[in-house]
N, C-alpha and C positions, 0 to 999 in steps of 0.2 A: 504495498500500500504506499503512497506516494505520502512524502508529508512536502509543507512547505513553510520557511523562517523569512525571515525581511533581517535584512545586516542595518547596524545603526547608523548613526552621523560615526561614532566609536567603532565601527566594527566588528559592534560586539553582535552578536544570535543568541536563538533560546532553544533549549534544546527543546521538541516538541512529546507532550506527557507520554503521549501513548509510547511516544520509545523511550521516557528516563525510566516507567514506569518496564517495558519487557524488561530493559535490561540492570535494573536498579542503578541508575543513575542516578547519585548523590553526591551535594557539595564537594569538594573539595576532589572528587574523581577528573581525572583527569582526560580527552579527546585527543587520541594522536590526526593528525591530516599527513595523509601519503598524498603528493602530484604524481598521477600516473599517464601516460598517453590519452588512454581513458576517460579524465574525468579524473575526479577526487575522492577520495575514500577516509571515513572517519571512520576511526575504530574507539573505544571508549578503553578507560584503562583504569581499572582502580589503585584509590591511592591506599598503602601500607597502615594500615590500622595497627597499634596497641594487642591486637588480641593475639594478630597475625604475630605480633611477634616473637611475641611469650608461646607461642604452636608450636617457633621452632628450637624453642629451648626446652620445652618440655618433653623427656624424653619417658613418660610414660609409657612401657614396657620393649619402647623402640633398642637400638643399639646401643654401642657406645657412637659417642662423638665423631673416632676416627672413622669408623664403617657409615654414619652418616654424611660427613666428608665425602665420601668415598662413593656414594650413591648422588650424591647433590655434583658431583663432578663427574658424570654419568648421562646426569641429566635425569635424570626420575624423581617425580614426583615424591616425595617423602606422606 
């Protein structure tokens, strides 16, 4: 479904509510803009929260730090 917004005189725009809700975009999230030959691609990137950070250092039932580091270096999701 097509959504439209208008660019303000300050070059700002609004993310349509339907898109914000569907992708759970909240204040502080980042929109990455990529210029391609076919047009512009806009992708949301979630901000890192304190919970995200504490989840990284909480090792309930997980291997030790060395093993976790090896997994991260291999690109595995923990």
